[in-house]
C-alpha positions in Angstrom: -20.8 5.6 16.2 -22.4 6.0 12.8 -21.5 9.3 11.1 -23.5 11.2 8.5 -22.0 13.6 5.9 -22.7 15.2 2.6 -21.3 14.0 -0.7 -20.5 16.1 -3.8 -21.9 16.4 -7.1 -16.8 -1.2 -12.6 -17.3 -4.1 -14.7 -19.8 -2.8 -12.2 -18.6 0.8 -12.1 -20.7 3.3 -14.0 -17.9 5.7 -14.1 -18.6 6.7 -17.8 -22.2 7.5 -18.2 -23.5 8.4 -21.7 -26.7 10.1 -22.7 -27.9 10.6 -26.3 -29.2 14.1 -27.2 -30.9 15.1 -30.4 -30.7 18.8 -31.2 -31.7 20.5 -34.5 -31.4 17.2 -36.4 -28.0 16.3 -35.1 -26.9 13.6 -32.8 -24.9 14.5 -29.6 -23.7 12.5 -26.6 -23.2 13.7 -23.1 -20.4 11.6 -21.5 -19.9 11.9 -17.8 -16.4 10.7 -17.1 -16.7 10.9 -13.4 -13.8 12.2 -11.3 -10.7 13.0 -13.4 -7.6 14.7 -11.8 -9.6 15.9 -8.8 -12.4 17.4 -10.9 -15.6 16.1 -12.3 -15.5 16.1 -16.1 -18.4 16.0 -18.6 -17.7 15.9 -22.3 -20.2 16.6 -25.1 -19.6 14.8 -28.4 -21.2 15.1 -31.8 -21.4 12.2 -34.2 -19.1 13.1 -37.1 -21.3 13.4 -40.2 -20.2 16.3 -42.2 -16.9 16.8 -44.0 -16.1 20.1 -42.3 -16.3 18.4 -38.9 -13.7 15.9 -39.9 -11.1 18.6 -40.9 -7.8 19.2 -39.2 -9.2 21.7 -36.7 -11.7 19.3 -35.2 -11.0 17.3 -32.0 -11.7 13.8 -33.2 -12.8 11.1 -30.7 -13.2 7.5 -31.7 -15.8 5.8 -29.6 -17.8 2.6 -29.5 -20.6 4.5 -31.2 -18.4 5.5 -34.1 -16.4 8.6 -35.1 -17.2 11.8 -33.1 -16.0 15.3 -32.7 -15.7 17.1 -29.3 -18.1 19.9 -28.9 -17.7 21.0 -25.3 -16.1 20.1 -21.9 -17.5 20.9 -18.5 -15.3 20.9 -15.3 -15.2 22.9 -12.1 -18.5 24.5 -12.9 -17.5 25.9 -16.3 -18.3 24.9 -19.9 -15.5 25.3 -22.5 -16.7 25.1 -26.1 -14.5 23.8 -28.9 -13.7 26.2 -31.8 -16.5 26.3 -34.3 -19.2 25.3 -31.8 -19.4 28.5 -29.7 -22.9 29.3 -30.7 -24.1 26.1 -29.0 -22.7 27.3 -25.6 -26.0 28.5 -24.0 -27.8 25.3 -25.1 -25.2 23.0 -23.7 -24.8 24.9 -20.5 -28.5 24.3 -19.9 -28.2 20.6 -20.8 -25.3 20.1 -18.4 -27.1 21.9 -15.6 -30.2 19.8 -16.1 -28.2 16.6 -16.3 -26.3 17.5 -13.0 -29.6 18.0 -11.2 -30.9 14.7 -12.5 -27.6 13.1 -11.5 -28.1 14.5 -8.0 -31.7 13.3 -7.4 -32.3 10.6 -10.1 -34.2 11.3 -13.3 -37.9 11.8 -12.8 -39.8 8.6 -13.8 -43.5 8.0 -13.5 -45.2 5.0 -11.9 -42.2 4.1 -9.6 -42.2 3.8 -5.9 -41.1 7.1 -4.2 -38.0 7.1 -2.1 -36.2 9.9 -0.2 -32.7 11.1 0.7 -31.2 13.6 3.1 -29.1 16.5 1.8 -27.0 19.3 3.1 -26.3 22.3 0.8 -27.9 20.2 -2.0 -25.5 17.3 -1.5 -26.7 13.7 -0.5 -25.7 12.6 3.0 -23.6 9.5 3.4 -22.7 7.3 6.3 -19.9 5.0 7.4 -21.5 1.6 7.6 -20.1 -1.6 8.8 -22.0 -3.4 6.0 -19.9 -1.4 3.4 -16.4 -1.2 5.0 -14.7 -0.6 1.6 -16.2 2.8 1.1 -18.9 5.4 1.9 -22.6 4.6 1.9 -25.5 6.8 0.8 -28.6 7.0 3.0 -32.0 6.4 1.3 -35.4 6.0 2.8 -38.7 4.3 1.8 -40.9 7.0 3.4 -40.7 10.6 4.5 -41.4 9.4 8.1 -38.3 7.2 8.1 -36.2 10.1 6.7 -37.6 12.5 9.3 -36.5 10.2 12.1 -32.9 10.2 11.0 -33.1 14.0 10.2 -34.1 14.7 13.8 -30.9 12.9 15.0 -28.8 15.2 12.8 -30.1 18.6 13.8 -27.0 19.4 15.9 -24.6 18.6 12.9 -26.1 21.5 10.8 -29.1 22.1 8.6 -30.2 19.3 6.4 -33.4 18.6 4.5 -35.4 15.8 3.0 -35.6 15.5 -0.8 -37.5 13.1 -3.0 -35.6 10.7 -5.2 -36.7 10.9 -8.9 -36.0 7.2 -9.7 -34.1 5.0 -7.2 -32.3 3.0 -9.9 -31.0 6.1 -11.5 -30.1 7.7 -8.2 -28.1 4.7 -7.1 -26.4 4.5 -10.5 -25.2 8.0 -10.0 -23.9 7.3 -6.6 -21.9 4.3 -8.0 -20.4 6.7 -10.6 -19.3 9.1 -7.8 -17.5 6.3 -6.0 -19.8 5.3 -3.1 -19.7 1.7 -2.2 -23.4 1.1 -1.6 -26.5 2.4 0.1 -28.4 1.9 3.4 -32.2 1.8 3.3 -34.1 3.2 6.3 -30.9 3.0 8.3 -31.2 -0.7 8.4 -30.9 -2.7 5.2 -27.7 -2.6 3.1 -28.0 -2.2 -0.6 -25.1 -3.6 -2.6 -24.1 -2.4 -6.1 -23.6 -5.3 -8.4 -23.9 -6.5 -12.1 -25.4 -9.5 -13.8 -23.6 -11.9 -16.2 -24.1 -9.4 -19.0 -22.7 -6.5 -17.0 -26.0 -4.8 -16.5 -26.0 -2.9 -13.1 -28.2 -4.1 -10.3 -28.9 -3.4 -6.7 -29.2 -6.2 -4.1 -30.9 -5.5 -0.8 -30.3 -7.6 2.3 -32.9 -7.6 5.0 -33.3 -9.5 8.2 -36.6 -11.5 8.6 -37.1 -11.0 12.3 -39.8 -13.7 12.5 -37.6 -16.4 11.0 -34.2 -15.0 12.0 -32.7 -15.3 8.6 -31.6 -13.0 5.8 -33.8 -12.2 2.7 -32.3 -11.0 -0.6 -34.1 -8.9 -3.2 -33.3 -7.1 -6.4 -34.5 -3.6 -7.2 -37.0 -3.6 -10.1 -37.6 -0.7 -12.7 -40.8 0.1 -10.7 -38.9 0.8 -7.5 -40.1 -2.4 -5.9 -38.0 -5.2 -4.6 -38.3 -8.7 -6.1 -37.0 -11.8 -4.4 -33.5 -12.9 -5.4 -33.3 -16.7 -5.4 -29.6 -16.9 -6.2 -30.0 -18.4 -9.7 -28.9 -15.3 -11.5 -25.1 -14.8 -11.1 -24.2 -11.4 -9.7 -20.8 -9.7 -9.5 -20.3 -7.3 -6.7 -19.0 -3.8 -7.3 -15.4 -3.9 -6.1 -13.5 -0.8 -7.4 -11.4 -0.1 -4.3 -9.4 2.6 -6.1 -12.6 4.5 -6.9 -13.9 4.0 -3.3 -10.7 5.3 -1.9 -10.6 8.3 -4.2 -14.1 9.3 -3.1 -13.3 8.8 0.6 -10.2 10.9 0.2 -12.2 13.6 -1.5 -14.9 13.7 1.2 -13.0 12.8 4.4 -9.7 14.7 3.5 -6.1 13.8 3.3 -5.5 12.1 6.7 -4.0 8.8 7.8 -7.3 7.5 9.2 -10.6 8.9 10.4 -10.2 9.7 14.1 -6.5 10.6 13.8 -4.9 13.4 15.8 -1.6 13.9 17.5 -3.4 13.4 20.8 -5.1 10.2 19.7 -4.8 7.6 22.4 -4.4 4.0 21.4 -5.5 0.9 23.3 -4.8 -2.8 22.8 -6.0 -6.1 24.2 -4.6 -8.1 27.1 -5.6 -11.5 28.3 -6.5 -12.3 31.9 -3.4 -14.5 32.5 -1.1 -11.7 31.2 -3.0 -8.5 32.2 -0.2 -6.1 31.3 1.1 -7.7 28.0 -0.4 -6.9 24.6 -2.2 -9.9 23.3 -1.4 -11.7 20.0 -4.4 -12.9 18.1 -4.7 -15.7 15.5 -7.9 -15.9 13.4 -6.9 -18.2 10.5 -7.7 -16.5 7.2 -9.9 -13.8 8.7 -9.2 -10.1 8.1 -6.8 -10.7 5.2 -4.0 -11.7 7.5 -3.2 -14.9 5.6 -3.2 -16.8 8.9 -0.5 -14.6 10.5 -0.8 -13.6 14.1 -1.5 -10.0 14.8 -1.7 -7.5 17.6 -4.9 -5.3 17.4 -4.8 -1.6 18.4 -7.8 0.6 18.7 -8.5 4.4 18.8 -12.2 3.7 19.3 -13.1 1.5 22.3 -16.5 0.7 20.8 -14.8 -0.9 17.8 -12.7 -3.0 20.2 -15.8 -4.4 21.8 -17.3 -5.1 18.4 -14.2 -6.9 17.4 -14.3 -9.2 20.5 -18.0 -9.9 20.0 -17.7 -10.6 16.3 -15.0 -13.2 16.9 -16.3 -14.7 20.1 -13.2 -13.7 22.0 -13.6 -13.8 25.8 -11.3 -13.0 28.7 -9.7 -9.9 27.2 -9.6 -6.3 28.4 -8.4 -3.0 27.0 -5.0 -1.6 28.1 -3.4 1.6 27.0 -0.6 1.6 24.4 2.2 3.6 26.2 4.5 3.7 23.2 3.3 2.8 19.8 6.8 2.6 18.3 8.0 0.3 21.0 4.9 -1.9 20.6 5.7 -2.1 16.8 9.3 -3.1 17.5 8.2 -5.8 19.9 5.6 -7.2 17.4 8.1 -7.1 14.5 10.5 -9.2 16.5 7.7 -11.8 17.0 6.8 -11.7 13.2 3.4 -10.4 14.2 1.3 -7.9 12.3 0.0 -4.7 13.9 -3.6 -4.0 12.8 -5.4 -0.7 13.5 -9.1 -1.4 14.3 -9.2 -4.8 12.6 -12.7 -5.4 11.2 -13.6 -1.8 11.3 -14.4 0.6 8.5 -11.6 1.1 6.0 -11.6 4.8 6.6 -10.7 4.3 10.3 -8.5 1.2 9.9 -5.2 0.2 8.5 -2.1 -2.1 8.8 1.2 -1.0 10.3 4.7 -2.4 10.1 8.2 -1.4 11.1 10.8 -0.2 8.6 14.0 0.8 10.3 13.2 3.6 12.7 9.9 4.3 10.9 6.4 2.9 11.3 4.5 2.6 8.0 0.7 2.8 7.9 -1.2 1.5 4.9 -4.6 3.3 5.0 -7.4 4.3 2.6 -5.5 7.5 1.7 -2.2 5.7 0.9 1.0 5.1 2.8 2.0 7.2 5.8 5.1 7.1 8.1 5.7 8.1 11.6 8.9 8.2 13.7 7.3 9.0 17.0 3.9 7.2 16.9 2.0 10.5 16.9 2.7 12.6 13.7 2.1 10.8 10.4 3.6 12.1 7.1 2.5 11.0 3.7 5.0 8.7 1.9 
């Protein structure tokens, strides 16, 4: 089932955004460094022009725009001014606050198509989408009516509201900076973060043409409209798994996998000719198994059905896993991998293997171990 949540304030990653600021004849730069040590960090630099700014007391920063001095740092909602620049505190607090609001909704740009997003407590909602299994996906809408339809489905999860996107390109760039893996337009069309051969970020939309039954690809233009992508321009997909995992860990919490609990009940597949024996599946190079056989286990029966349908597997049924540790030992003896919800979203999936009397889980939040198949402890 699709889940919707709120998100906080590469190559393709825009992790370090830079904005030029002119103030009283001097040149400053706001640098958004993204998430650093569990806190969002924004630094304000001033181009080093005057001798007194290049003295021993100044915090010097060598950047690709030349020699700069640090003026201020923002983190955890507070601005800290460097010595000698305290008088600029009120000005830069206002600049940071304005930047953060633009970061949240996208800077206001005239003559662009209007889009919308859903927010809770001012934070954009995201979803777990099968089209973006590597990370979380932000929800965007091409009309208020489309946003209202999804909003009505979320009433029971708490108050949320519809907000206008200032500029979709800027809004998506900010989400890439945060660590989201992509976007979903109108609950239907995935939008992939990518970059061209020059490293310029782009946004590729994939839509199903229901009349022809094929997929259509289009790139987001500066006017907010989608132009046909014919494949001639080489695009590199955003693929910063560490960043995706950091963001999922921040938003979902420190847990082995989404859906875990000590009372979680696992199921596996059995074939008709061996109705009580866990099945071993071979799918060649699919699912990153390098051709090795594996035994799938599921904590979500719907994902099991999706797995069977996606791979055209027939004649299987779900049976309960009575003892996860015993199943792991049995599969280890057969040199068979144990995969949790193969093909599912990374936040709810993982790979398991036996190590002595422990079972090790490799998940989005790192490595976990269990000795009883129920309680997982971080490695």
